[in-house]
N, C-alpha and C positions, 0 to 999 in steps of 0.2 A: 366783349369777351364774356363767355358764360362762366358760371361758377366752377364747372368741371375743369375748364381750360385754366382758370386761375389757380385751382388747387394743383394741377399738374405743374404749372410754372413754379409755384411755391415749393413743391416737392423737389423739382430739379435744382432750384436755387439753394434749398436746404442741403442737398447732397453736395453741392459745390462749396458749402461752408459759409454762405453769406448770412449775416445776422438779420433778425426779423425787422429791425428798424430800417435797414438798407433795402430789404425786399419791399417793404411798404412804400418807401420813397421811389424805388424803381417802378412800382406799379402805379405811381402818380396818385396815391391816396384813393385808389379804387377800392382797395381792401385796407382796413385799418391795421395798425400795428398789433393791436390786441387780437384781432382775428388771425393774423399771420402767426403770432405766438401760439395761439390755441391750435391751429392746424399743424404747426411744427411739433408741438407736444404730442398730438394725436399720431402724427406720422412716425415719430421716434418710438412711441409706445406700441403701435399696432402694425406699422409698416405701410399703412395706406391712410388716405384721408377720405373715408367713406362716411357721409352724413346720413346714416340710416334713419335716425329719428329726428324729425324737424324740431328745432328749438322753439320755445315760446308756447303761447297758448294754442290748444288744439282748435282746428277750424270747425266751424259749425256745419251741420248737415243741412244743406239748402238745395232740395231737389225740386224739379218742376211739379211732381206729384204732390209733395207736401205743400207747396205754395198754392196749388189748386184746392187742396183740402181746406186750407185756412180761409181762402176766399169764399168757398162754398159755405163753410160754417158761419161766416159773418153775414152772408146774404140770407140764408135760409133759417137760421136759428135766432132765438132771442138774443139780446145783447148780453155778452159775458165779458168778464175782465180778461186781459191778455194772459195773466197768470193762470187762470182756470182753463183757458183755451189751450195753452202750452202743456198743462198737466194732462189734459184729456187726449192730446195727440202724442 
């Protein structure tokens, strides 16, 4: 089950008046009780469970072009520290 499907199930169960602990138990611990409570709070406050901003640390930018640049810098230029190389790129 994907996250969108799980969120829809939680919304439907919340509308039916089921408690967060019971919802987490029904979903067989696929989603924790804390996550269900957070989704319920978001649903009651905004009317939907849209996760627009990903939680946690932002992902790094790792593209094929950047990987090639780093490889070229290591092979063609004199040795540099990783910190200096990252600063120059």
